[in-house]
KEVO-192882 format. One record per residue (C-alpha): y negated, z negated, x. Coordinates in Angstrom, 3 decimals, always signed. Layout:
<nodes>
{py=Y; pz=Z; px=X}
...
</nodes>
This chain:
<nodes>
{py=+0.000; pz=+0.000; px=+0.000}
{py=-3.549; pz=+0.627; px=+1.083}
{py=-6.908; pz=-0.737; px=+0.173}
{py=-9.109; pz=+1.674; px=-1.752}
{py=-12.862; pz=+1.715; px=-1.114}
{py=-14.847; pz=-0.001; px=-3.829}
{py=-17.436; pz=+2.759; px=-3.719}
{py=-17.599; pz=+6.075; px=-1.932}
{py=-20.382; pz=+8.539; px=-1.310}
{py=-19.384; pz=+11.591; px=+0.736}
{py=-22.088; pz=+13.274; px=+2.781}
{py=-22.413; pz=+17.025; px=+3.298}
{py=-20.423; pz=+18.051; px=+6.350}
{py=-22.669; pz=+19.881; px=+8.838}
{py=-22.069; pz=+23.521; px=+9.640}
{py=-19.156; pz=+23.963; px=+12.062}
{py=-21.375; pz=+25.732; px=+14.608}
{py=-22.837; pz=+22.336; px=+15.512}
{py=-19.398; pz=+21.296; px=+16.749}
{py=-18.502; pz=+24.367; px=+18.773}
{py=-19.161; pz=+24.021; px=+22.491}
{py=-19.452; pz=+21.542; px=+25.354}
{py=-21.765; pz=+18.800; px=+26.573}
{py=-21.953; pz=+16.641; px=+29.696}
{py=-21.593; pz=+13.122; px=+28.291}
{py=-24.078; pz=+10.506; px=+29.465}
{py=-23.130; pz=+7.706; px=+27.066}
{py=-19.680; pz=+7.182; px=+28.579}
{py=-18.636; pz=+5.951; px=+31.999}
{py=-15.457; pz=+5.431; px=+34.001}
{py=-13.991; pz=+2.304; px=+35.555}
{py=-11.590; pz=+3.212; px=+38.337}
{py=-8.690; pz=+0.910; px=+39.276}
{py=-6.626; pz=+1.957; px=+42.277}
{py=-3.928; pz=+0.390; px=+44.410}
{py=-0.221; pz=-0.501; px=+44.311}
{py=-0.873; pz=-3.459; px=+41.986}
{py=-3.226; pz=-1.586; px=+39.622}
{py=-0.721; pz=-1.284; px=+36.767}
{py=+0.398; pz=-4.913; px=+36.914}
{py=-3.184; pz=-6.167; px=+37.198}
{py=-4.472; pz=-4.178; px=+34.227}
{py=-1.361; pz=-5.006; px=+32.204}
{py=-2.300; pz=-8.666; px=+32.520}
{py=-5.946; pz=-8.086; px=+31.575}
{py=-5.879; pz=-5.624; px=+28.662}
{py=-4.386; pz=-5.501; px=+25.169}
{py=-2.390; pz=-2.373; px=+25.963}
{py=+0.917; pz=-1.772; px=+27.792}
{py=-0.423; pz=-0.437; px=+31.070}
{py=+2.880; pz=-0.573; px=+32.938}
{py=+4.348; pz=+1.989; px=+30.557}
{py=+1.360; pz=+4.348; px=+30.516}
{py=+2.254; pz=+7.816; px=+31.824}
{py=+0.097; pz=+10.620; px=+33.200}
{py=+0.665; pz=+12.697; px=+30.054}
{py=-0.958; pz=+10.263; px=+27.615}
{py=-4.022; pz=+8.094; px=+27.084}
{py=-4.176; pz=+4.845; px=+25.156}
{py=-7.002; pz=+2.787; px=+23.652}
{py=-7.188; pz=-0.728; px=+25.099}
{py=-9.291; pz=-3.824; px=+24.490}
{py=-10.658; pz=-6.118; px=+27.189}
{py=-11.173; pz=-9.525; px=+25.594}
{py=-12.637; pz=-12.894; px=+26.435}
{py=-10.472; pz=-16.018; px=+26.300}
{py=-11.655; pz=-16.398; px=+22.690}
{py=-10.245; pz=-12.979; px=+21.774}
{py=-13.678; pz=-11.338; px=+21.461}
{py=-13.952; pz=-7.831; px=+22.876}
{py=-15.922; pz=-7.431; px=+26.093}
{py=-15.156; pz=-3.714; px=+26.223}
{py=-13.069; pz=-1.011; px=+24.606}
{py=-11.353; pz=+1.485; px=+26.869}
{py=-9.495; pz=+4.749; px=+26.674}
{py=-7.036; pz=+4.331; px=+29.516}
{py=-5.659; pz=+7.219; px=+31.589}
{py=-3.251; pz=+7.183; px=+34.536}
{py=-3.512; pz=+10.424; px=+36.515}
{py=-1.409; pz=+8.965; px=+39.350}
{py=+1.007; pz=+6.043; px=+39.581}
{py=-1.499; pz=+3.825; px=+41.403}
{py=-4.688; pz=+5.195; px=+39.795}
{py=-6.177; pz=+4.336; px=+36.399}
{py=-9.338; pz=+5.569; px=+34.709}
{py=-10.799; pz=+3.393; px=+31.979}
{py=-13.306; pz=+5.329; px=+29.855}
{py=-15.901; pz=+3.070; px=+28.258}
{py=-19.455; pz=+2.858; px=+27.001}
{py=-21.785; pz=+3.268; px=+29.970}
{py=-23.838; pz=+0.251; px=+28.911}
{py=-21.021; pz=-2.245; px=+29.442}
{py=-19.673; pz=-0.867; px=+32.725}
{py=-21.570; pz=-3.025; px=+35.268}
{py=-20.571; pz=-6.297; px=+33.600}
{py=-16.982; pz=-5.136; px=+33.046}
{py=-16.508; pz=-4.043; px=+36.664}
{py=-17.928; pz=-7.351; px=+37.882}
{py=-15.728; pz=-9.436; px=+35.588}
{py=-12.510; pz=-7.529; px=+36.280}
{py=-13.170; pz=-7.724; px=+40.028}
{py=-13.439; pz=-11.528; px=+39.775}
{py=-9.803; pz=-11.733; px=+38.680}
{py=-8.328; pz=-9.385; px=+41.281}
{py=-7.756; pz=-12.299; px=+43.719}
{py=-4.804; pz=-11.335; px=+45.938}
{py=-3.722; pz=-8.321; px=+43.907}
{py=-3.718; pz=-5.045; px=+45.821}
{py=-6.125; pz=-3.235; px=+43.534}
{py=-9.737; pz=-2.111; px=+43.777}
{py=-11.900; pz=-1.997; px=+40.645}
{py=-15.111; pz=+0.061; px=+40.790}
{py=-17.559; pz=+2.119; px=+38.763}
{py=-16.375; pz=+5.690; px=+39.344}
{py=-19.498; pz=+7.283; px=+37.894}
{py=-20.951; pz=+8.397; px=+41.231}
{py=-17.977; pz=+10.677; px=+41.851}
{py=-16.651; pz=+11.451; px=+38.375}
{py=-18.027; pz=+12.734; px=+35.080}
{py=-16.947; pz=+13.465; px=+31.524}
{py=-17.466; pz=+16.619; px=+29.505}
{py=-16.966; pz=+16.680; px=+25.746}
{py=-15.551; pz=+19.921; px=+24.329}
{py=-15.481; pz=+20.632; px=+20.595}
{py=-14.160; pz=+23.171; px=+18.125}
{py=-12.832; pz=+26.698; px=+18.499}
{py=-14.927; pz=+27.302; px=+21.607}
{py=-13.208; pz=+24.406; px=+23.325}
{py=-9.774; pz=+25.646; px=+22.278}
{py=-10.569; pz=+29.125; px=+23.578}
{py=-11.970; pz=+27.883; px=+26.877}
{py=-9.169; pz=+25.423; px=+27.537}
{py=-6.343; pz=+27.620; px=+26.297}
{py=-2.963; pz=+26.113; px=+27.139}
{py=-4.650; pz=+23.052; px=+28.629}
{py=-5.399; pz=+21.717; px=+25.141}
{py=-2.779; pz=+18.979; px=+24.589}
{py=-0.707; pz=+19.523; px=+21.470}
{py=-1.174; pz=+15.991; px=+20.129}
{py=-3.956; pz=+13.413; px=+19.956}
{py=-4.102; pz=+11.161; px=+23.035}
{py=-2.192; pz=+13.751; px=+25.049}
{py=-3.333; pz=+14.458; px=+28.629}
{py=-2.746; pz=+17.555; px=+30.776}
{py=-4.136; pz=+18.806; px=+34.113}
{py=-6.982; pz=+21.295; px=+33.813}
{py=-5.818; pz=+24.483; px=+35.595}
{py=-9.327; pz=+25.686; px=+36.514}
{py=-10.534; pz=+22.473; px=+38.144}
{py=-9.366; pz=+19.212; px=+39.676}
{py=-9.852; pz=+17.405; px=+36.384}
{py=-7.731; pz=+16.411; px=+33.411}
{py=-8.030; pz=+17.219; px=+29.707}
{py=-7.560; pz=+14.497; px=+27.096}
{py=-7.298; pz=+15.375; px=+23.426}
{py=-8.861; pz=+12.860; px=+21.075}
{py=-7.949; pz=+12.678; px=+17.364}
{py=-9.419; pz=+15.583; px=+15.394}
{py=-12.248; pz=+14.700; px=+13.014}
{py=-12.543; pz=+16.640; px=+9.753}
{py=-10.675; pz=+19.541; px=+11.315}
{py=-12.741; pz=+19.691; px=+14.511}
{py=-10.798; pz=+19.694; px=+17.782}
{py=-12.145; pz=+17.133; px=+20.259}
{py=-11.277; pz=+17.131; px=+23.958}
{py=-12.543; pz=+15.235; px=+26.985}
{py=-12.557; pz=+16.730; px=+30.448}
{py=-12.422; pz=+14.018; px=+33.103}
{py=-12.872; pz=+14.988; px=+36.727}
{py=-15.071; pz=+15.334; px=+39.802}
{py=-18.785; pz=+15.254; px=+39.073}
{py=-19.250; pz=+18.284; px=+41.329}
{py=-17.196; pz=+20.409; px=+38.901}
{py=-18.494; pz=+19.036; px=+35.598}
{py=-21.409; pz=+21.424; px=+35.095}
{py=-19.174; pz=+24.425; px=+35.725}
{py=-16.662; pz=+23.198; px=+33.142}
{py=-19.416; pz=+22.586; px=+30.582}
{py=-21.008; pz=+25.976; px=+31.235}
{py=-17.786; pz=+27.806; px=+30.324}
{py=-18.748; pz=+27.545; px=+26.642}
{py=-21.957; pz=+27.277; px=+24.636}
{py=-23.903; pz=+24.046; px=+25.027}
{py=-24.049; pz=+21.556; px=+22.150}
{py=-26.046; pz=+18.365; px=+21.612}
{py=-24.553; pz=+15.030; px=+22.681}
{py=-25.633; pz=+13.697; px=+19.281}
{py=-23.072; pz=+16.012; px=+17.640}
{py=-20.357; pz=+14.501; px=+19.821}
{py=-21.564; pz=+10.983; px=+19.006}
{py=-21.490; pz=+11.599; px=+15.256}
{py=-17.894; pz=+12.804; px=+15.344}
{py=-17.064; pz=+9.769; px=+17.471}
{py=-18.415; pz=+7.494; px=+14.739}
{py=-16.572; pz=+9.448; px=+12.041}
{py=-13.285; pz=+9.085; px=+13.962}
{py=-13.225; pz=+5.377; px=+13.098}
{py=-12.303; pz=+4.469; px=+16.685}
{py=-14.890; pz=+1.854; px=+17.604}
{py=-16.513; pz=+1.613; px=+21.013}
{py=-17.931; pz=-1.668; px=+22.275}
{py=-21.570; pz=-1.229; px=+23.304}
{py=-23.866; pz=-3.662; px=+25.119}
{py=-25.243; pz=-4.921; px=+21.792}
{py=-21.779; pz=-5.817; px=+20.451}
{py=-20.136; pz=-7.476; px=+23.464}
{py=-18.146; pz=-10.549; px=+22.293}
{py=-18.924; pz=-9.870; px=+18.618}
{py=-15.506; pz=-8.664; px=+17.439}
{py=-11.862; pz=-9.640; px=+17.585}
{py=-10.002; pz=-6.273; px=+17.805}
{py=-8.802; pz=-6.323; px=+14.189}
{py=-12.365; pz=-6.764; px=+12.911}
{py=-13.081; pz=-3.183; px=+14.019}
{py=-9.603; pz=-1.826; px=+13.173}
{py=-8.686; pz=-1.532; px=+16.830}
{py=-5.024; pz=-2.317; px=+16.267}
{py=-4.880; pz=+0.360; px=+13.532}
{py=-5.811; pz=+3.073; px=+16.052}
{py=-3.215; pz=+1.907; px=+18.596}
{py=-5.460; pz=-0.266; px=+20.750}
{py=-3.325; pz=-3.433; px=+20.674}
{py=+0.293; pz=-3.757; px=+21.767}
{py=+1.698; pz=-6.924; px=+20.193}
{py=+4.885; pz=-6.864; px=+22.302}
{py=+3.411; pz=-6.624; px=+25.799}
{py=+2.823; pz=-10.297; px=+26.565}
{py=-0.122; pz=-12.292; px=+27.822}
{py=-3.685; pz=-11.175; px=+28.486}
{py=-7.025; pz=-12.976; px=+27.991}
{py=-7.485; pz=-13.764; px=+24.289}
{py=-3.920; pz=-12.716; px=+23.406}
{py=-3.179; pz=-15.851; px=+21.379}
{py=-6.287; pz=-15.407; px=+19.235}
{py=-5.556; pz=-11.717; px=+18.646}
{py=-1.928; pz=-12.449; px=+17.733}
{py=-2.942; pz=-15.286; px=+15.407}
{py=-5.417; pz=-12.989; px=+13.651}
{py=-2.583; pz=-10.541; px=+13.094}
{py=+0.191; pz=-12.801; px=+11.901}
{py=-1.434; pz=-15.820; px=+10.202}
{py=-3.004; pz=-15.206; px=+6.820}
{py=-5.082; pz=-12.195; px=+5.902}
{py=-7.970; pz=-10.694; px=+7.794}
{py=-11.377; pz=-11.299; px=+6.295}
{py=-13.296; pz=-8.570; px=+8.136}
{py=-12.670; pz=-4.885; px=+8.731}
{py=-14.661; pz=-1.845; px=+9.830}
{py=-15.782; pz=+0.838; px=+7.370}
{py=-17.884; pz=+3.972; px=+7.505}
{py=-21.304; pz=+3.616; px=+5.937}
{py=-23.998; pz=+6.253; px=+5.468}
{py=-27.680; pz=+5.827; px=+4.855}
{py=-31.185; pz=+7.360; px=+5.013}
{py=-32.482; pz=+5.176; px=+7.869}
{py=-31.619; pz=+5.047; px=+11.597}
{py=-28.845; pz=+2.620; px=+12.452}
{py=-27.863; pz=+1.138; px=+15.799}
{py=-25.146; pz=-1.031; px=+17.290}
{py=-25.685; pz=-4.734; px=+16.716}
{py=-27.785; pz=-4.260; px=+13.582}
{py=-26.903; pz=-6.534; px=+10.671}
{py=-25.873; pz=-5.387; px=+7.209}
{py=-26.420; pz=-7.444; px=+4.038}
{py=-24.547; pz=-7.484; px=+0.728}
{py=-26.154; pz=-8.027; px=-2.668}
{py=-23.352; pz=-10.527; px=-3.333}
{py=-24.988; pz=-12.944; px=-0.896}
{py=-28.378; pz=-11.728; px=+0.331}
{py=-29.018; pz=-14.930; px=+2.303}
{py=-26.708; pz=-14.116; px=+5.201}
{py=-25.373; pz=-11.012; px=+6.955}
{py=-22.226; pz=-9.409; px=+5.543}
{py=-21.476; pz=-7.415; px=+8.665}
{py=-22.634; pz=-5.688; px=+11.821}
{py=-22.997; pz=-2.079; px=+12.974}
{py=-20.487; pz=-1.280; px=+15.724}
{py=-21.506; pz=+2.347; px=+16.415}
{py=-23.985; pz=+4.700; px=+14.755}
{py=-25.283; pz=+8.248; px=+15.055}
{py=-27.511; pz=+10.670; px=+13.125}
{py=-25.778; pz=+13.299; px=+11.033}
{py=-26.419; pz=+16.673; px=+12.721}
{py=-28.924; pz=+18.672; px=+10.675}
{py=-27.914; pz=+22.246; px=+9.917}
{py=-30.254; pz=+22.983; px=+7.010}
{py=-33.947; pz=+23.363; px=+7.792}
{py=-36.029; pz=+20.754; px=+6.011}
{py=-33.025; pz=+18.609; px=+5.049}
{py=-33.669; pz=+14.871; px=+4.885}
{py=-32.267; pz=+12.967; px=+7.875}
{py=-29.104; pz=+11.004; px=+7.302}
{py=-27.189; pz=+8.543; px=+9.451}
{py=-23.603; pz=+7.332; px=+9.746}
{py=-22.219; pz=+4.115; px=+11.184}
{py=-18.945; pz=+2.319; px=+11.736}
{py=-19.710; pz=-1.137; px=+10.376}
{py=-17.720; pz=-4.371; px=+10.504}
{py=-17.903; pz=-5.961; px=+7.029}
{py=-16.678; pz=-9.027; px=+5.204}
{py=-13.974; pz=-7.797; px=+2.862}
{py=-15.325; pz=-9.977; px=+0.081}
{py=-18.561; pz=-7.946; px=+0.279}
{py=-16.927; pz=-4.625; px=-0.599}
{py=-17.626; pz=-4.810; px=-4.322}
{py=-21.431; pz=-4.946; px=-4.009}
{py=-24.101; pz=-2.636; px=-2.561}
{py=-25.062; pz=-3.039; px=+1.107}
{py=-28.455; pz=-2.929; px=+2.758}
{py=-29.406; pz=-2.300; px=+6.359}
{py=-31.240; pz=-4.973; px=+8.322}
{py=-32.149; pz=-7.253; px=+5.411}
{py=-31.349; pz=-7.916; px=+1.769}
{py=-34.052; pz=-5.472; px=+0.708}
{py=-33.467; pz=-2.924; px=+3.476}
{py=-32.319; pz=+0.703; px=+3.042}
{py=-29.343; pz=+1.118; px=+0.701}
{py=-26.080; pz=+2.196; px=+2.323}
{py=-23.099; pz=+4.002; px=+0.805}
{py=-19.429; pz=+3.825; px=+1.690}
{py=-17.718; pz=+6.749; px=+3.400}
{py=-14.048; pz=+7.502; px=+4.013}
{py=-12.151; pz=+6.510; px=+7.148}
{py=-9.574; pz=+8.958; px=+8.558}
{py=-6.903; pz=+6.237; px=+8.401}
{py=-5.829; pz=+3.579; px=+5.915}
{py=-6.712; pz=-0.119; px=+5.768}
{py=-3.746; pz=-2.346; px=+4.774}
{py=-4.156; pz=-3.561; px=+1.195}
{py=-3.160; pz=-7.133; px=+2.094}
{py=-6.402; pz=-7.569; px=+3.990}
{py=-8.399; pz=-7.273; px=+0.801}
{py=-7.228; pz=-10.655; px=-0.369}
{py=-8.859; pz=-12.436; px=+2.541}
</nodes>
């Protein structure tokens, strides 16, 4: 059984031409972890099974505090046995690298910001498929070497029929990879990222969410069989004891939204009902069209049956969108 949205208001999907090309991504960064103990070290720090990660796949992973609150969200890749790339929001990288390095101790692993040497290119739509050819992985989270460069191609989950791929490789080759197809705006990439329902921890939301509050376990970001990591007991308790009282939903509205912004419900206008995790403007494809914005928002489940407002009880009215995956119905009772 699944939980049905209490209200839904679809927004016009922008013209597909907006999502047909490539862009050098500035909002994402890369944490590099290298050395013979890299797998064991990361396995003990993250919510994901890092020992079992292969070079042909990527996996979402949470980095949590001892209280189970997310310090970062990663997409983890393992191009070589002793090399890991952790893709994350660029705003959290310095603090994450510093904190992970503190726990290396005697492990034979080096943790560093790889941004000086490496870059990411986002590729979307038919243009991406044509440019990448056989190097488009067949399934979401698949990874293959890029035959025309020293990089790798990761396929993210499609969003409303749009193919999404990430090229990860040497910074010196990134512009050439991006130039192989028509340029698109990074805002188009960011909007599809929001619509994917896969949350990314930004600087404004560090330590705000237990993974389940932003559906991170629903998108494969938590392995409940892998054993200990910081915050593991809290995350496991949230999963197995009682029902969850908060989940992430897509909301749309007429005003700009940003990570960390509070959302209020008319059920209880005196206190926040949730928080914006990620947000982006809807790409405009019709001249003169009113601007619209989308956000992945963590909400109290008990607030789902009343209208929501951005920033305050009398702020802009928000409407509920549709996630590309299902929320378990049992959570609604929380």
